[in-house]
Every structure is written in structure tokens, then in C-alpha cells.
C-alpha positions as a LaTeX table, in Angstrom:
\begin{tabular}{lrrr}
\hline
Residue & $x$ (\AA) & $y$ (\AA) & $z$ (\AA) \\
\hline
Met1 & $-10.29$ & 43.00 & $-31.38$ \\
Asp2 & $-7.37$ & 42.66 & $-28.99$ \\
Ile3 & $-6.41$ & 39.47 & $-27.16$ \\
Ser4 & $-7.77$ & 40.62 & $-23.79$ \\
Thr5 & $-11.21$ & 41.28 & $-25.26$ \\
Arg6 & $-11.18$ & 37.95 & $-27.05$ \\
Lys7 & $-10.29$ & 36.16 & $-23.81$ \\
Leu8 & $-13.11$ & 37.87 & $-21.94$ \\
Asn9 & $-15.57$ & 36.94 & $-24.69$ \\
Leu10 & $-14.38$ & 33.37 & $-24.57$ \\
Ile11 & $-14.79$ & 33.24 & $-20.79$ \\
Glu12 & $-18.33$ & 34.59 & $-21.09$ \\
Glu13 & $-19.18$ & 31.95 & $-23.68$ \\
Phe14 & $-17.60$ & 29.24 & $-21.55$ \\
Leu15 & $-19.68$ & 30.26 & $-18.54$ \\
Arg16 & $-22.85$ & 29.79 & $-20.61$ \\
Ile17 & $-22.02$ & 26.16 & $-21.44$ \\
Ser18 & $-24.16$ & 23.68 & $-19.56$ \\
Asp19 & $-23.25$ & 20.52 & $-21.47$ \\
Glu20 & $-20.54$ & 18.68 & $-19.53$ \\
Ser21 & $-19.32$ & 16.80 & $-22.60$ \\
Ile22 & $-18.49$ & 20.11 & $-24.30$ \\
Ile23 & $-16.53$ & 21.20 & $-21.23$ \\
Glu24 & $-14.65$ & 17.88 & $-21.28$ \\
Gln25 & $-13.82$ & 18.38 & $-24.96$ \\
Leu26 & $-12.57$ & 21.89 & $-24.29$ \\
Glu27 & $-10.44$ & 20.70 & $-21.37$ \\
Ser28 & $-8.96$ & 17.96 & $-23.54$ \\
Phe29 & $-8.27$ & 20.39 & $-26.36$ \\
Ile30 & $-6.57$ & 22.89 & $-24.04$ \\
Met31 & $-4.38$ & 20.21 & $-22.44$ \\
Thr32 & $-3.40$ & 18.81 & $-25.84$ \\
Glu33 & $-2.49$ & 22.24 & $-27.17$ \\
Lys34 & $-0.50$ & 23.13 & $-24.04$ \\
Lys35 & 1.45 & 19.89 & $-24.40$ \\
Lys36 & 2.15 & 20.60 & $-28.08$ \\
Gln37 & 3.34 & 24.13 & $-27.24$ \\
Tyr38 & 5.59 & 22.80 & $-24.47$ \\
Glu39 & 7.09 & 20.20 & $-26.81$ \\
Arg40 & 7.64 & 22.83 & $-29.55$ \\
Asp41 & 9.54 & 24.98 & $-27.05$ \\
Leu42 & 11.87 & 22.17 & $-25.98$ \\
Lys43 & 15.40 & 22.54 & $-27.25$ \\
Pro44 & 17.83 & 19.64 & $-27.39$ \\
Met45 & 20.83 & 19.96 & $-25.10$ \\
Ala46 & 24.26 & 19.89 & $-26.69$ \\
Leu47 & 26.46 & 17.02 & $-25.58$ \\
Lys48 & 29.08 & 19.49 & $-24.35$ \\
Glu49 & 26.48 & 21.27 & $-22.19$ \\
Phe50 & 25.34 & 17.93 & $-20.79$ \\
His51 & 28.90 & 17.01 & $-19.81$ \\
Glu52 & 29.41 & 20.45 & $-18.24$ \\
Met53 & 26.31 & 19.92 & $-16.11$ \\
Ile54 & 27.61 & 16.53 & $-14.98$ \\
Asp55 & 31.00 & 18.06 & $-14.12$ \\
Gln56 & 29.27 & 20.83 & $-12.16$ \\
Ala57 & 27.22 & 18.26 & $-10.23$ \\
Lys58 & 30.37 & 16.35 & $-9.37$ \\
Gln59 & 32.03 & 19.53 & $-8.13$ \\
Asp60 & 28.95 & 20.39 & $-6.07$ \\
Lys61 & 29.17 & 16.99 & $-4.39$ \\
Val62 & 32.91 & 17.34 & $-3.71$ \\
Asn63 & 32.37 & 20.81 & $-2.23$ \\
Gly64 & 29.41 & 19.76 & $-0.08$ \\
Arg65 & 26.83 & 21.80 & $-2.00$ \\
Ile66 & 24.22 & 19.04 & $-1.92$ \\
Ile67 & 21.46 & 17.97 & 0.44 \\
Ser68 & 19.77 & 14.63 & 0.96 \\
Gln69 & 16.35 & 13.79 & $-0.35$ \\
Glu70 & 15.06 & 13.68 & 3.21 \\
Glu71 & 16.40 & 17.19 & 3.91 \\
Leu72 & 14.81 & 18.47 & 0.72 \\
Lys73 & 11.45 & 17.01 & 1.78 \\
Lys74 & 11.73 & 18.77 & 5.16 \\
Arg75 & 12.51 & 22.08 & 3.48 \\
Val76 & 9.62 & 21.74 & 1.06 \\
Lys77 & 7.21 & 21.02 & 3.94 \\
Ser78 & 8.33 & 24.23 & 5.63 \\
Trp79 & 7.27 & 26.21 & 2.53 \\
Glu80 & 3.60 & 25.32 & 3.07 \\
\hline
\end{tabular}
């Protein structure tokens, strides 16, 4: 059975659940597993890379390639 079929079967089963505590347990399980997956995928940054990022940020400031927090908030609001 392929993954798409398995997902559809799981969705059908989920839709049949009427016990809220089971749904809460499933939600908790999914969130826990997503967090574990995210943490497994994290890769430590090399110290050299970290320093390069800091140097780039300094250069961006010197060259005026930054915006204020207030300006960023205005831009984000315009996305809505």
C-alpha cells in the first residue's frame, strides 16, 4: 500500500473518532513527533559560518541594507 492510500485510510479513520480524548492524544503525538523531526534535522553551525554571518550583517548595516523594526511591521501589514 502506498503512502497516499495509507494517508487517506488514516483520515477516514480519524473522521470516525468521536472521543475527544483520543483526538487530543493524537494531536499531542503528532506535535511531539513533528518537534522530534525538526530537532533531528537541525545542524549545528560552524563557528566560521557564524562569524561570516556577523560580518555580513555588519556590512549590510554599513551599506544601508537594513530597515527598522517599525518599517518591517508596516511591510508585513501590507502583505495581508
